[in-house]
N, CA, C and O atoms as a GROMACS GRO file, in nm:
protein
  372
    1MET      N    1   7.047  -1.094  -5.385
    1MET     CA    2   7.189  -1.111  -5.405
    1MET      C    3   7.212  -1.220  -5.507
    1MET      O    4   7.153  -1.328  -5.499
    2LYS      N    5   7.296  -1.192  -5.603
    2LYS     CA    6   7.330  -1.291  -5.704
    2LYS      C    7   7.446  -1.375  -5.652
    2LYS      O    8   7.551  -1.322  -5.616
    3VAL      N    9   7.428  -1.505  -5.649
    3VAL     CA   10   7.530  -1.596  -5.597
    3VAL      C   11   7.622  -1.637  -5.712
    3VAL      O   12   7.578  -1.697  -5.810
    4THR      N   13   7.749  -1.603  -5.699
    4THR     CA   14   7.850  -1.636  -5.799
    4THR      C   15   7.971  -1.694  -5.728
    4THR      O   16   7.977  -1.692  -5.605
    5PRO      N   17   8.067  -1.747  -5.802
    5PRO     CA   18   8.189  -1.797  -5.737
    5PRO      C   19   8.264  -1.689  -5.659
    5PRO      O   20   8.344  -1.721  -5.571
    6ASP      N   21   8.239  -1.562  -5.690
    6ASP     CA   22   8.304  -1.453  -5.618
    6ASP      C   23   8.255  -1.437  -5.475
    6ASP      O   24   8.306  -1.354  -5.401
    7ILE      N   25   8.157  -1.515  -5.436
    7ILE     CA   26   8.102  -1.506  -5.300
    7ILE      C   27   8.209  -1.533  -5.195
    7ILE      O   28   8.199  -1.482  -5.084
    8VAL      N   29   8.310  -1.613  -5.228
    8VAL     CA   30   8.414  -1.644  -5.130
    8VAL      C   31   8.504  -1.523  -5.104
    8VAL      O   32   8.584  -1.525  -5.010
    9ARG      N   33   8.493  -1.420  -5.184
    9ARG     CA   34   8.572  -1.298  -5.162
    9ARG      C   35   8.502  -1.201  -5.068
    9ARG      O   36   8.559  -1.098  -5.033
   10PHE      N   37   8.381  -1.230  -5.026
   10PHE     CA   38   8.306  -1.142  -4.938
   10PHE      C   39   8.365  -1.144  -4.797
   10PHE      O   40   8.441  -1.234  -4.761
   11GLU      N   41   8.328  -1.045  -4.719
   11GLU     CA   42   8.366  -1.037  -4.578
   11GLU      C   43   8.264  -1.115  -4.498
   11GLU      O   44   8.144  -1.087  -4.507
   12PHE      N   45   8.309  -1.212  -4.420
   12PHE     CA   46   8.219  -1.297  -4.344
   12PHE      C   47   8.202  -1.252  -4.200
   12PHE      O   48   8.108  -1.295  -4.133
   13ILE      N   49   8.290  -1.167  -4.151
   13ILE     CA   50   8.278  -1.117  -4.014
   13ILE      C   51   8.150  -1.034  -4.004
   13ILE      O   52   8.128  -0.943  -4.084
   14GLY      N   53   8.068  -1.066  -3.907
   14GLY     CA   54   7.942  -0.996  -3.887
   14GLY      C   55   7.822  -1.071  -3.942
   14GLY      O   56   7.708  -1.036  -3.911
   15LEU      N   57   7.845  -1.174  -4.022
   15LEU     CA   58   7.734  -1.252  -4.078
   15LEU      C   59   7.693  -1.361  -3.980
   15LEU      O   60   7.773  -1.408  -3.899
   16HIS      N   61   7.568  -1.401  -3.990
   16HIS     CA   62   7.518  -1.513  -3.911
   16HIS      C   63   7.546  -1.640  -3.989
   16HIS      O   64   7.526  -1.645  -4.110
   17THR      N   65   7.595  -1.743  -3.920
   17THR     CA   66   7.625  -1.869  -3.986
   17THR      C   67   7.579  -1.987  -3.902
   17THR      O   68   7.564  -1.978  -3.780
   18LYS      N   69   7.558  -2.098  -3.970
   18LYS     CA   70   7.522  -2.222  -3.903
   18LYS      C   71   7.607  -2.332  -3.965
   18LYS      O   72   7.628  -2.334  -4.087
   19ILE      N   73   7.657  -2.423  -3.883
   19ILE     CA   74   7.739  -2.533  -3.932
   19ILE      C   75   7.645  -2.647  -3.968
   19ILE      O   76   7.578  -2.704  -3.882
   20HIS      N   77   7.644  -2.680  -4.095
   20HIS     CA   78   7.553  -2.782  -4.146
   20HIS      C   79   7.615  -2.922  -4.133
   20HIS      O   80   7.546  -3.016  -4.093
   21LYS      N   81   7.743  -2.935  -4.167
   21LYS     CA   82   7.815  -3.062  -4.157
   21LYS      C   83   7.953  -3.033  -4.102
   21LYS      O   84   8.007  -2.924  -4.122
   22SER      N   85   8.009  -3.130  -4.033
   22SER     CA   86   8.144  -3.114  -3.980
   22SER      C   87   8.204  -3.252  -3.953
   22SER      O   88   8.131  -3.348  -3.925
   23ALA      N   89   8.336  -3.261  -3.960
   23ALA     CA   90   8.404  -3.385  -3.926
   23ALA      C   91   8.389  -3.413  -3.776
   23ALA      O   92   8.392  -3.528  -3.734
   24ASN      N   93   8.374  -3.308  -3.697
   24ASN     CA   94   8.351  -3.321  -3.554
   24ASN      C   95   8.201  -3.312  -3.528
   24ASN      O   96   8.143  -3.205  -3.547
   25PRO      N   97   8.135  -3.419  -3.488
   25PRO     CA   98   7.990  -3.416  -3.471
   25PRO      C   99   7.942  -3.317  -3.365
   25PRO      O  100   7.824  -3.279  -3.366
   26HIS      N  101   8.028  -3.275  -3.274
   26HIS     CA  102   7.989  -3.178  -3.172
   26HIS      C  103   7.970  -3.037  -3.231
   26HIS      O  104   7.903  -2.953  -3.172
   27ASN      N  105   8.029  -3.012  -3.348
   27ASN     CA  106   8.017  -2.880  -3.411
   27ASN      C  107   7.891  -2.866  -3.495
   27ASN      O  108   7.849  -2.754  -3.524
   28VAL      N  109   7.831  -2.976  -3.535
   28VAL     CA  110   7.711  -2.970  -3.621
   28VAL      C  111   7.598  -2.902  -3.545
   28VAL      O  112   7.567  -2.937  -3.431
   29GLY      N  113   7.536  -2.804  -3.609
   29GLY     CA  114   7.424  -2.733  -3.550
   29GLY      C  115   7.461  -2.606  -3.478
   29GLY      O  116   7.372  -2.529  -3.440
   30ILE      N  117   7.590  -2.581  -3.456
   30ILE     CA  118   7.631  -2.455  -3.392
   30ILE      C  119   7.596  -2.340  -3.484
   30ILE      O  120   7.626  -2.344  -3.604
   31SER      N  121   7.534  -2.238  -3.430
   31SER     CA  122   7.503  -2.121  -3.511
   31SER      C  123   7.532  -1.996  -3.430
   31SER      O  124   7.524  -1.996  -3.307
   32GLY      N  125   7.566  -1.891  -3.499
   32GLY     CA  126   7.597  -1.766  -3.433
   32GLY      C  127   7.656  -1.665  -3.530
   32GLY      O  128   7.662  -1.689  -3.651
   33LYS      N  129   7.699  -1.554  -3.476
   33LYS     CA  130   7.756  -1.446  -3.554
   33LYS      C  131   7.907  -1.465  -3.563
   33LYS      O  132   7.972  -1.493  -3.462
   34VAL      N  133   7.963  -1.449  -3.682
   34VAL     CA  134   8.107  -1.460  -3.700
   34VAL      C  135   8.171  -1.334  -3.642
   34VAL      O  136   8.141  -1.223  -3.686
   35ILE      N  137   8.259  -1.352  -3.542
   35ILE     CA  138   8.322  -1.236  -3.479
   35ILE      C  139   8.470  -1.225  -3.511
   35ILE      O  140   8.530  -1.120  -3.490
   36ASP      N  141   8.530  -1.332  -3.562
   36ASP     CA  142   8.671  -1.327  -3.598
   36ASP      C  143   8.700  -1.437  -3.699
   36ASP      O  144   8.631  -1.539  -3.703
   37GLU      N  145   8.802  -1.414  -3.780
   37GLU     CA  146   8.841  -1.512  -3.880
   37GLU      C  147   8.993  -1.517  -3.886
   37GLU      O  148   9.060  -1.414  -3.894
   38THR      N  149   9.046  -1.638  -3.881
   38THR     CA  150   9.189  -1.659  -3.900
   38THR      C  151   9.208  -1.743  -4.025
   38THR      O  152   9.112  -1.771  -4.098
   39ARG      N  153   9.329  -1.784  -4.049
   39ARG     CA  154   9.358  -1.862  -4.169
   39ARG      C  155   9.278  -1.991  -4.173
   39ARG      O  156   9.229  -2.030  -4.279
   40ASN      N  157   9.264  -2.058  -4.061
   40ASN     CA  158   9.202  -2.190  -4.058
   40ASN      C  159   9.072  -2.198  -3.978
   40ASN      O  160   9.009  -2.304  -3.977
   41THR      N  161   9.031  -2.091  -3.912
   41THR     CA  162   8.914  -2.100  -3.825
   41THR      C  163   8.823  -1.979  -3.836
   41THR      O  164   8.863  -1.870  -3.879
   42PHE      N  165   8.699  -2.001  -3.795
   42PHE     CA  166   8.603  -1.894  -3.770
   42PHE      C  167   8.574  -1.895  -3.621
   42PHE      O  168   8.563  -2.002  -3.560
   43SER      N  169   8.563  -1.778  -3.561
   43SER     CA  170   8.519  -1.767  -3.422
   43SER      C  171   8.376  -1.716  -3.424
   43SER      O  172   8.347  -1.612  -3.483
   44LEU      N  173   8.287  -1.791  -3.360
   44LEU     CA  174   8.145  -1.757  -3.359
   44LEU      C  175   8.103  -1.716  -3.219
   44LEU      O  176   8.152  -1.771  -3.120
   45LEU      N  177   8.013  -1.621  -3.211
   45LEU     CA  178   7.952  -1.582  -3.085
   45LEU      C  179   7.814  -1.647  -3.082
   45LEU      O  180   7.723  -1.607  -3.155
   46CYS      N  181   7.800  -1.748  -2.996
   46CYS     CA  182   7.672  -1.818  -2.989
   46CYS      C  183   7.635  -1.837  -2.842
   46CYS      O  184   7.708  -1.899  -2.765
   47GLY      N  185   7.521  -1.782  -2.807
   47GLY     CA  186   7.474  -1.792  -2.669
   47GLY      C  187   7.564  -1.722  -2.570
   47GLY      O  188   7.574  -1.765  -2.455
   48GLY      N  189   7.628  -1.615  -2.612
   48GLY     CA  190   7.717  -1.540  -2.523
   48GLY      C  191   7.854  -1.602  -2.506
   48GLY      O  192   7.937  -1.548  -2.433
   49LYS      N  193   7.880  -1.714  -2.572
   49LYS     CA  194   8.009  -1.780  -2.564
   49LYS      C  195   8.078  -1.778  -2.700
   49LYS      O  196   8.013  -1.777  -2.804
   50ARG      N  197   8.210  -1.778  -2.695
   50ARG     CA  198   8.290  -1.779  -2.817
   50ARG      C  199   8.326  -1.923  -2.851
   50ARG      O  200   8.382  -1.995  -2.768
   51LYS      N  201   8.294  -1.965  -2.973
   51LYS     CA  202   8.327  -2.100  -3.020
   51LYS      C  203   8.416  -2.086  -3.142
   51LYS      O  204   8.388  -2.006  -3.231
   52THR      N  205   8.522  -2.165  -3.147
   52THR     CA  206   8.613  -2.164  -3.261
   52THR      C  207   8.590  -2.291  -3.342
   52THR      O  208   8.593  -2.402  -3.289
   53VAL      N  209   8.567  -2.273  -3.472
   53VAL     CA  210   8.532  -2.383  -3.560
   53VAL      C  211   8.632  -2.387  -3.675
   53VAL      O  212   8.657  -2.284  -3.738
   54PRO      N  213   8.690  -2.505  -3.705
   54PRO     CA  214   8.782  -2.514  -3.819
   54PRO      C  215   8.706  -2.500  -3.951
   54PRO      O  216   8.597  -2.553  -3.967
   55LYS      N  217   8.767  -2.430  -4.044
   55LYS     CA  218   8.704  -2.412  -4.176
   55LYS      C  219   8.710  -2.540  -4.258
   55LYS      O  220   8.611  -2.580  -4.319
   56GLU      N  221   8.826  -2.603  -4.260
   56GLU     CA  222   8.853  -2.716  -4.350
   56GLU      C  223   8.752  -2.829  -4.336
   56GLU      O  224   8.713  -2.889  -4.435
   57ALA      N  225   8.710  -2.859  -4.215
   57ALA     CA  226   8.628  -2.978  -4.190
   57ALA      C  227   8.480  -2.945  -4.176
   57ALA      O  228   8.405  -3.026  -4.121
   58SER      N  229   8.435  -2.829  -4.224
   58SER     CA  230   8.296  -2.788  -4.201
   58SER      C  231   8.229  -2.740  -4.328
   58SER      O  232   8.294  -2.695  -4.423
   59LEU      N  233   8.097  -2.750  -4.327
   59LEU     CA  234   8.012  -2.696  -4.433
   59LEU      C  235   7.924  -2.592  -4.367
   59LEU      O  236   7.850  -2.624  -4.274
   60PHE      N  237   7.930  -2.468  -4.414
   60PHE     CA  238   7.864  -2.355  -4.350
   60PHE      C  239   7.742  -2.308  -4.429
   60PHE      O  240   7.740  -2.315  -4.552
   61HIS      N  241   7.642  -2.259  -4.358
   61HIS     CA  242   7.529  -2.187  -4.417
   61HIS      C  243   7.541  -2.043  -4.369
   61HIS      O  244   7.522  -2.017  -4.250
   62PHE      N  245   7.571  -1.951  -4.458
   62PHE     CA  246   7.584  -1.809  -4.424
   62PHE      C  247   7.456  -1.735  -4.462
   62PHE      O  248   7.403  -1.755  -4.572
   63SER      N  249   7.408  -1.650  -4.372
   63SER     CA  250   7.291  -1.567  -4.397
   63SER      C  251   7.339  -1.425  -4.422
   63SER      O  252   7.399  -1.362  -4.335
   64PHE      N  253   7.313  -1.374  -4.542
   64PHE     CA  254   7.353  -1.239  -4.579
   64PHE      C  255   7.244  -1.140  -4.541
   64PHE      O  256   7.130  -1.180  -4.517
   65PRO      N  257   7.277  -1.011  -4.534
   65PRO     CA  258   7.179  -0.910  -4.490
   65PRO      C  259   7.049  -0.906  -4.570
   65PRO      O  260   6.946  -0.867  -4.516
   66ASP      N  261   7.051  -0.946  -4.697
   66ASP     CA  262   6.929  -0.946  -4.777
   66ASP      C  263   6.851  -1.077  -4.764
   66ASP      O  264   6.767  -1.107  -4.848
   67LYS      N  265   6.880  -1.154  -4.659
   67LYS     CA  266   6.812  -1.280  -4.626
   67LYS      C  267   6.849  -1.396  -4.718
   67LYS      O  268   6.785  -1.501  -4.714
   68THR      N  269   6.950  -1.380  -4.800
   68THR     CA  270   6.999  -1.489  -4.883
   68THR      C  271   7.082  -1.583  -4.796
   68THR      O  272   7.168  -1.539  -4.720
   69VAL      N  273   7.056  -1.713  -4.809
   69VAL     CA  274   7.134  -1.813  -4.736
   69VAL      C  275   7.216  -1.890  -4.838
   69VAL      O  276   7.163  -1.943  -4.936
   70VAL      N  277   7.347  -1.896  -4.813
   70VAL     CA  278   7.439  -1.960  -4.907
   70VAL      C  279   7.516  -2.069  -4.834
   70VAL      O  280   7.566  -2.048  -4.723
   71GLU      N  281   7.526  -2.185  -4.896
   71GLU     CA  282   7.603  -2.296  -4.840
   71GLU      C  283   7.741  -2.294  -4.903
   71GLU      O  284   7.755  -2.297  -5.025
   72ILE      N  285   7.845  -2.290  -4.816
   72ILE     CA  286   7.982  -2.283  -4.865
   72ILE      C  287   8.067  -2.387  -4.792
   72ILE      O  288   8.062  -2.398  -4.669
   73ASP      N  289   8.143  -2.463  -4.868
   73ASP     CA  290   8.236  -2.560  -4.810
   73ASP      C  291   8.354  -2.483  -4.750
   73ASP      O  292   8.414  -2.399  -4.817
   74GLY      N  293   8.385  -2.512  -4.626
   74GLY     CA  294   8.492  -2.442  -4.557
   74GLY      C  295   8.628  -2.462  -4.621
   74GLY      O  296   8.717  -2.378  -4.604
   75GLY      N  297   8.648  -2.570  -4.693
   75GLY     CA  298   8.775  -2.594  -4.760
   75GLY      C  299   8.809  -2.486  -4.860
   75GLY      O  300   8.926  -2.456  -4.882
   76ILE      N  301   8.708  -2.427  -4.921
   76ILE     CA  302   8.729  -2.319  -5.016
   76ILE      C  303   8.771  -2.191  -4.944
   76ILE      O  304   8.841  -2.107  -5.001
   77LEU      N  305   8.730  -2.177  -4.820
   77LEU     CA  306   8.755  -2.054  -4.743
   77LEU      C  307   8.888  -2.056  -4.668
   77LEU      O  308   8.926  -1.955  -4.609
   78VAL      N  309   8.959  -2.169  -4.669
   78VAL     CA  310   9.086  -2.176  -4.596
   78VAL      C  311   9.184  -2.076  -4.655
   78VAL      O  312   9.204  -2.070  -4.776
   79GLY      N  313   9.245  -1.999  -4.569
   79GLY     CA  314   9.339  -1.895  -4.609
   79GLY      C  315   9.303  -1.765  -4.541
   79GLY      O  316   9.190  -1.747  -4.496
   80ARG      N  317   9.399  -1.676  -4.535
   80ARG     CA  318   9.373  -1.547  -4.472
   80ARG      C  319   9.270  -1.471  -4.554
   80ARG      O  320   9.268  -1.481  -4.677
   81PRO      N  321   9.184  -1.394  -4.487
   81PRO     CA  322   9.080  -1.322  -4.560
   81PRO      C  323   9.135  -1.231  -4.670
   81PRO      O  324   9.077  -1.221  -4.778
   82GLU      N  325   9.248  -1.166  -4.642
   82GLU     CA  326   9.304  -1.076  -4.743
   82GLU      C  327   9.362  -1.150  -4.862
   82GLU      O  328   9.373  -1.094  -4.971
   83ASP      N  329   9.400  -1.277  -4.844
   83ASP     CA  330   9.453  -1.355  -4.955
   83ASP      C  331   9.342  -1.414  -5.042
   83ASP      O  332   9.366  -1.449  -5.158
   84ARG      N  333   9.221  -1.426  -4.988
   84ARG     CA  334   9.110  -1.478  -5.069
   84ARG      C  335   9.076  -1.385  -5.184
   84ARG      O  336   9.020  -1.429  -5.284
   85LEU      N  337   9.108  -1.256  -5.172
   85LEU     CA  338   9.083  -1.163  -5.281
   85LEU      C  339   9.164  -1.198  -5.404
   85LEU      O  340   9.120  -1.176  -5.517
   86LYS      N  341   9.283  -1.251  -5.383
   86LYS     CA  342   9.373  -1.285  -5.493
   86LYS      C  343   9.348  -1.424  -5.549
   86LYS      O  344   9.394  -1.457  -5.658
   87LYS      N  345   9.276  -1.506  -5.473
   87LYS     CA  346   9.256  -1.646  -5.508
   87LYS      C  347   9.170  -1.658  -5.633
   87LYS      O  348   9.070  -1.587  -5.649
   88ASN      N  349   9.210  -1.747  -5.722
   88ASN     CA  350   9.135  -1.773  -5.843
   88ASN      C  351   9.043  -1.891  -5.816
   88ASN      O  352   9.090  -2.002  -5.792
   89ILE      N  353   8.913  -1.869  -5.820
   89ILE     CA  354   8.814  -1.973  -5.789
   89ILE      C  355   8.752  -2.024  -5.919
   89ILE      O  356   8.702  -1.947  -6.001
   90ARG      N  357   8.756  -2.155  -5.936
   90ARG     CA  358   8.689  -2.210  -6.054
   90ARG      C  359   8.542  -2.227  -6.024
   90ARG      O  360   8.502  -2.245  -5.909
   91ARG      N  361   8.463  -2.222  -6.124
   91ARG     CA  362   8.318  -2.232  -6.109
   91ARG      C  363   8.282  -2.373  -6.065
   91ARG      O  364   8.323  -2.471  -6.128
   92LEU      N  365   8.203  -2.384  -5.956
   92LEU     CA  366   8.168  -2.514  -5.902
   92LEU      C  367   8.029  -2.561  -5.943
   92LEU      O  368   7.991  -2.673  -5.910
   93TRP      N  369   7.954  -2.480  -6.014
   93TRP     CA  370   7.820  -2.521  -6.058
   93TRP      C  371   7.791  -2.469  -6.194
   93TRP      O  372   7.683  -2.494  -6.247
   0.00000   0.00000   0.00000
């Protein structure tokens, strides 16, 4: 998978993710499958329990089906999933 700024337009529901950094230290290290996404949060299924994590205050590692792992700042992902398609993302690297 080629990693480009357009990665934020992908569908994250169904992907495995791990929280690498967070403003809340209790959220660091949580990993699981993304089962729902709202404007400001991701809901993860981890260990049979549903955990809700804020996007704004977290740094995520997403694992894509081709085994590519991408680190994305949750601040970039804030907004409804359907609105991210319209969002203009500047190149960060």
